[in-house]
ZAMARGU-4260 file (C-alpha; in steps of 0.2 Angstrom, whole numbers, plus 5000, padded with zeros to 4 digits):
<rodrens>
0) 5111/4932/5091 | 5124/4921/5098 | 5140/4931/5102 | 5151/4916/5100 | 5143/4910/5084
5) 5146/4928/5078 | 5164/4928/5083 | 5167/4912/5074 | 5159/4918/5058 | 5170/4934/5058
10) 5185/4924/5060 | 5180/4912/5046 | 5176/4926/5035 | 5193/4934/5038 | 5202/4919/5033
15) 5194/4921/5016 | 5198/4940/5015 | 5181/4946/5020 | 5180/4961/5032 | 5164/4963/5041
20) 5156/4980/5038 | 5145/4981/5054 | 5136/4970/5067 | 5118/4974/5069 | 5110/4969/5086
25) 5092/4971/5090 | 5082/4977/5106 | 5065/4971/5103 | 5063/4962/5086 | 5047/4965/5076
30) 5040/4948/5077 | 5043/4943/5095 | 5052/4958/5104 | 5067/4947/5106 | 5082/4955/5114
35) 5100/4952/5108 | 5114/4952/5121 | 5121/4969/5116 | 5135/4970/5129 | 5143/4953/5123
40) 5140/4958/5105 | 5148/4975/5108 | 5164/4966/5114 | 5164/4955/5098 | 5162/4971/5087
45) 5177/4979/5097 | 5188/4964/5094 | 5184/4964/5076 | 5186/4983/5074 | 5169/4984/5066
50) 5154/4996/5068 | 5140/4991/5080 | 5123/4997/5076 | 5108/4994/5088 | 5091/4992/5080
55) 5079/4997/5094 | 5066/5004/5083 | 5052/4996/5093 | 5059/4992/5110 | 5070/5008/5112
60) 5058/5018/5123 | 5059/5005/5136 | 5077/5012/5139 | 5068/5026/5149 | 5062/5013/5162
65) 5075/5010/5176 | 5069/4992/5178 | 5074/4988/5159 | 5091/4995/5160 | 5100/4979/5164
70) 5092/4971/5149 | 5098/4985/5138 | 5116/4984/5145 | 5129/4987/5132 | 5119/4998/5120
75) 5129/5013/5126 | 5144/5006/5118 | 5136/5006/5101 | 5142/5017/5086 | 5124/5020/5081
80) 5106/5017/5088 | 5090/5019/5080 | 5073/5021/5088 | 5056/5024/5079 | 5045/5035/5090
85) 5030/5032/5079 | 5030/5014/5085 | 5029/5016/5103 | 5032/5034/5108 | 5015/5041/5104
90) 5021/5051/5089 | 5013/5051/5072 | 5020/5040/5058 | 5036/5045/5049 | 5048/5049/5064
95) 5064/5039/5066 | 5078/5045/5078 | 5096/5040/5074 | 5110/5043/5087 | 5128/5042/5080
100) 5143/5041/5092 | 5154/5050/5079 | 5144/5061/5068 | 5159/5065/5058 | 5159/5048/5051
105) 5141/5049/5045 | 5144/5066/5037 | 5160/5060/5028 | 5150/5046/5021 | 5136/5057/5014
110) 5143/5074/5012 | 5143/5079/4994 | 5140/5098/4993 | 5139/5106/4975 | 5145/5124/4973
115) 5128/5131/4972 | 5124/5125/4990 | 5140/5132/4998 | 5137/5147/5009 | 5147/5157/5022
120) 5140/5144/5035 | 5147/5129/5026 | 5157/5119/5038 | 5152/5130/5053 | 5134/5125/5055
125) 5126/5108/5056 | 5117/5105/5040 | 5106/5089/5040 | 5108/5087/5021 | 5126/5081/5025
130) 5120/5066/5035 | 5109/5057/5023 | 5104/5054/5005 | 5090/5067/5005 | 5094/5085/5001
135) 5078/5092/5009 | 5067/5085/5023 | 5052/5088/5033 | 5054/5094/5051 | 5050/5077/5059
140) 5058/5081/5075 | 5045/5094/5080 | 5031/5082/5083 | 5042/5071/5094 | 5047/5087/5103
145) 5029/5091/5107 | 5026/5073/5114 | 5042/5075/5125 | 5036/5092/5131 | 5018/5087/5134
150) 5021/5071/5144 | 5038/5073/5151 | 5049/5059/5157 | 5038/5052/5171 | 5022/5054/5160
155) 5030/5043/5147 | 5036/5031/5159 | 5019/5029/5167 | 5011/5026/5150 | 5024/5013/5144
160) 5021/5003/5160 | 5003/5004/5158 | 5004/4997/5141 | 5015/4983/5147 | 5002/4979/5161
165) 4988/4978/5148 | 4998/4966/5137 | 5004/4955/5151 | 4986/4954/5158 | 4979/4949/5142
170) 4993/4936/5139 | 4989/4928/5156 | 4970/4927/5151 | 4974/4919/5135 | 4986/4907/5143
175) 4974/4902/5157 | 4959/4899/5145 | 4966/4884/5137 | 4966/4880/5118 | 4978/4894/5115
180) 4997/4894/5115 | 5007/4910/5120 | 5024/4913/5113 | 5027/4931/5118 | 5019/4936/5135
185) 5017/4955/5132 | 5032/4961/5142 | 5036/4973/5129 | 5018/4977/5125 | 5017/4963/5112
190) 5007/4947/5114 | 5011/4933/5101 | 4999/4918/5102 | 4991/4905/5091 | 4977/4893/5092
195) 4985/4877/5100 | 4986/4861/5091 | 4979/4869/5075 | 4985/4871/5057 | 4993/4887/5051
200) 4978/4890/5040 | 4966/4892/5055 | 4977/4905/5063 | 4979/4915/5046 | 4960/4914/5044
205) 4958/4921/5062 | 4969/4936/5057 | 4959/4938/5040 | 4942/4937/5049 | 4947/4950/5062
210) 4953/4962/5048 | 4936/4960/5039 | 4926/4963/5054 | 4935/4979/5060 | 4933/4973/5078
215) 4952/4972/5081 | 4968/4974/5071 | 4981/4960/5073 | 4994/4954/5062 | 5004/4938/5059
220) 5021/4931/5059 | 5030/4915/5055 | 5041/4907/5068 | 5050/4891/5064 | 5038/4887/5050
225) 5022/4890/5061 | 5010/4905/5060 | 5007/4915/5075 | 4995/4930/5079 | 5002/4947/5085
230) 4993/4959/5095 | 5002/4975/5100 | 4997/4987/5114 | 5004/5005/5110 | 4990/5017/5108
235) 4987/5030/5121 | 4968/5027/5121 | 4969/5008/5123 | 4959/5002/5138 | 4956/4986/5147
240) 4939/4986/5139 | 4946/4988/5122 | 4957/4972/5124 | 4942/4962/5132 | 4932/4966/5116
245) 4947/4962/5105 | 4950/4945/5114 | 4931/4941/5112 | 4933/4945/5094 | 4948/4934/5092
250) 4938/4919/5100 | 4923/4923/5089 | 4934/4923/5074 | 4941/4906/5079 | 4924/4898/5081
255) 4918/4905/5064 | 4934/4899/5055 | 4933/4881/5063 | 4914/4880/5058 | 4918/4886/5040
260) 4932/4873/5039 | 4921/4859/5044 | 4907/4863/5032
</rodrens>
């Protein structure tokens, strides 16, 4: 996101009587793990007097690594931050963490307590039904607590760095072999690449053939009208041998797709 373009848009909207509700910055977009300049966006949000939310659903765990702190600079100024531990913090699916600078504002937005739910503790104890739409919810935090207790800070840091190493090593291999184009070089555990000088149909066919084979699971994205292949490293059990087999499967899928298209 371009901070100056955002500032101009807010000013233009205000001349039409439109007030911005929030600015949403991203640390690690789903398609390519792009990072917004959160510090500059925080200043724009402050000037506009609007809420700043940081979507760090995927990339947020990298805030645990000292070498990534500079790239995350400014997210401490956010009004809210979300991270999904089930994406890259070794936690089973359905676990999202939300930090809010002023919990009172979130509670005021959702608090609607009918008489039959009022107790002697109302107003004195934190009740999560006052902070969202759902009245009841599962104890999602427990599985994250187990992960944090089992691995500890340094254990989590080691594994995140290992995933980054695996992804960047594979990116270097893909880039060096020729015939492939790398968009995202794995520095956040995600490799985004495509068969160079090819039609989008070929890259989609590679993804489909891999899914049918069961040898590797990749997904696709579309950037500026072109189809790319996404390969993410985030599982605790992923090894270099796994990625070597996955890359071999990608190459085999390409050959098979090209042969099929030429028949």
